[in-house]
Phi, psi and omega in degrees: 000133180290133184268143176269132182297141179289131181300142175290142172288148179294128183248139173277131181276090183281315182203161181298327180295319179297317179299315180298321180296317180297316180298317180297316179298316180298320179296317179295321179296319180296319179295318180295322183282346184286340183246095184230130172218103178212168182309124176075003181223134184202121175201153174086356182260322185213092184263165179290119177250001177239163183238004180192198180201157174243146182254134176228160177203151178196168175269138177245124185274134175271164183304330180270009176093355178284132181262130179253140179279122181241127175246138178219147187238116185258132179300147178229156173228118183055037177087350181262134181290152178306132180276334180275148173290142187233159173292155185240136173249122185256132167250113183252113196220166170246006178263166176279107177249349171222119187217174179253136183216114181061034180083358180249152176274127180239141183228167173308331184285329194294324185249020180234095182304324181297319180292323176299316178298323180298313179296315184290347176269007171109036174237142167272128176262127178243136176235119183235128177276132176297157180305142179083007180220162181056224177264009178282147177279179177099171181239138178274117176277349166164176180290140179056043180291165179299322180294317180298317180293317178297324179300325183300324177299314181295319181296314181298316181290328175295315179300318182296334185271354183285152185295334179273002180253140176268008176092355178260113183243131173243155175244138181222138176179158176242152179060240183301317181291331173291325179286323176294331177293317174300314181298319179297322180297331178293341179274351179051054176297135184302329185259007174277107188262342181191154179229139171235105187248127184246130170048059186234140184255124181272353181233092190294320181302316184289348172273316182282326180234064181296118182062022181085359178274127187278117178277071190294317184301313182299307187293328180290313181292314182295320178300319179295320180297312183288330176296319178294322177295311186297327184263007175082004182279348178255018183119150183272134172292152179292145176277154178279166187301326182278005184232061187298332181269356178076015182294316179291318178302314181294324178292322178294315179298322179297324178298329185294346179299338180267009178299153177268108191280145187299318187297309178299324180296310182298321181296333184257007179229070191271001176244156183300328181260015176289154175218167181215164177237142176284169177303339179265007174086012179277129183281143175222144178215165182298323183292329177295331183270359189247114184289347178301333181283351182252015184296331179299317180293322179294317180296319180296323179281346180055046180278122180292134182227132172255121179257121178245122188239166172234137179297330179257015177281162178288343180249031186302325177264317186306311187293329177297335178294329177296317177300314182298319186276351177261002176297144001262033184295171179288108183200165175218160179217134174233133178238114184247179183273060190235154170267184182295317183247015180230149180079186184064359173270055186223179185292329179298309178302311185297318180295317182294321179294317179296316181298319182296310183286327176299320182291311189271333182259329181255348180074023179278122182278085182259006173081008186297329182274359177267352182273168173299141190286340185237132170238135177224153182262124179268110187281125179238149178075201187270073181294327186261347169234076192296155181300327180277357176064023186246302191224139174288332181279144173268105186284338176228118180232129186282114183296340183269357181279100184290345176282340184252312180267129180236146177244145182209151173275331185250135174216131356298163184295132176289330184277356172274107186267142181289128177235130181267134173241119184268144175282123182229172180270200185084184182239129176279339180071021185248346185201143180269061181273185181298337182220331185050057178277183183239157170256131181224152181274352178259141181294144182289137181257345183292152185274326190236017184294134181197165176228129176260147184206126174269123187303132175261112185288352175273354181293140179200176180292331182146175183289347177219134187227167175295334180289327179289331177293341180294334175245023167076017183280149172237167172293167182300329180270008177087359180277162181221034179272161177270147182294148163294136198259006184302317181299323178286324178299327181291345178268002192222186172271137179229150177221115190241136181280170169288163177301142179285135180282336180220161173298131177227144180246137170264113184229107180136221192232100179296151178232133182254138173236113180238130171261123191219159163223170180208157175281350181246166182293331185217183179175155177254140181235118179250128180239129179244137173256130186225154171253131179255118185277182185295339178265001179089006179286140182259117181256124177298133173250304181197180183203165174203168185204158178204134168274130190303325181291349178257020187285347179304142181247152178206169176286131181292145178284003176216167178287118183236039178063016182076014179284156179298136180241128180254117182299327175052036172265166179296323179292324182279348182295133178263123196290324182203163176292133171282175179293325180277156178300145175240152181263131173253126181235121179203161184260158171259154180301148185297154179206165169217089189232133176273127172265111187291153174308131181090348177269169182237163170255147176224137170251123180246133181242123178233169181245010181200153169211064193296334176295334187245336185229151179300141183275141170238131347285164183291334176215172177089194187285157178281140177293149167254119182253154177238127175258120181269139182214057183235187185300318182277320181239086183262118178269141183200170175236137177261124182240128173282113190229156174204155178285144175222157178276000000 
């Protein structure tokens, strides 16, 4: 957040010497304050020495003959291009980042002042479309294909060899481009010196099929969006300089009609070990698309990586796993109060990106690697039902506010201790749900306590979700806040705690243990963690889900903070509910939220979220599920908690 200068106190002009002293002191303070490098704040180290940029583009040939469209922007001063070779920042994408609009070429750079400042401070910005997208030739055999990942190595080395490049290449991107940056790092290109990856998921299967539940809405909508982009129906990609008539561009776009589209692929690969073939017979699998499997190569290459996450992002837990699995390599991680497509357009983000690339690409000793490696935002108040009624994301967050931003050497926090909250009976008197149960810290002693619930297929996270931010949607009025959840809680089972006597924070990754039976062979279980304020309003904190047939547990093939891992293979799938209760164990997405004194916690259990996830069963009657909460089968949630002021 930009700070407002403190007004000068009114000074009496006693003598000219006094005036001179004041002016000299002010000058020294300004000079001292001009050079700042701390988390979220950066000035005086790398200023803009250029006033514009020139755009160039050409095709770059891959070893198999496929040509990729590369656009690059070179800093200029008074119309003259930089004479010195400069470091390059690459955005490697499958989206339209340079396109034609009204006969003019428009780019990612044009409407982003921060990116303009980045170029004018002495970086060449390169935007390259992956094969099968934009004006690049080739066919996409699927997202994050082996060919696409191998191409990134060639692109980076080509950039490093250009006369306007000093050989230092960094990769920057969010979402898909953040994931391609991780994938490129697995190739260990010699000239890739640093990565800044935002809101990117390294385990694709666990995003599309979390706990075996099919996130159909996201993949269907997103697949339609990228299909329209690839085939030119969402706007034409810009042509390269050697193609003034667009003949090559049009030929490339025509090739994209043979792309292997994400939605049909995802629908037919519902297990972690599923694979598919493109129309040309090229094999694709979930592990090929997941950069978590390449951490060994990244560590061996010692490529520095900055991971930037959002607490309300779809990858709130996933991306942190990359940080965990790349230890002790050169890296940093920041987790802010952001959704996938909201927030991070602020001074904290901009300062951290500049500091990272200045250090690793320009060799500027700004101290970024001497700080604690992790910063996280501790959410206080109504983050998800904001006072302004507009956005769940905090678009401007003050890096100097120590009550909100915290720094740590260890992640997850060692001082956040696990506390169990058991599902119990009785009435909390806070919501007219199917049962209105309670959360208690003492284990249940009753022998037969249980709650029955017939799934309500209209139950959902709300009219706007973190999953919808993944494909950039807003409400009709342009707002992006999450719904107050009481109406949804009334369709489900709820368990609400007593009011908290002190402020307590949930920081980390909650784990749910449910003992259940069902009238059907299978079933989906959605669990929401909520904060109930003094007026009884239910504020969404986080959520998790599991399809019962995917409940088998195994050791994760990577370090996953000790969270439950579901192999989700066809062999591991459990075909039906037995007569006796079975335990479902799964985690909720990470959070760092303060539960204020006098507020309550609520766990809500539903059997459907049909706007966002595939319904079980697809037809027929709704299942009746039983949640057990007794001495033998005690259901509970584990919360990493600590006291806060």
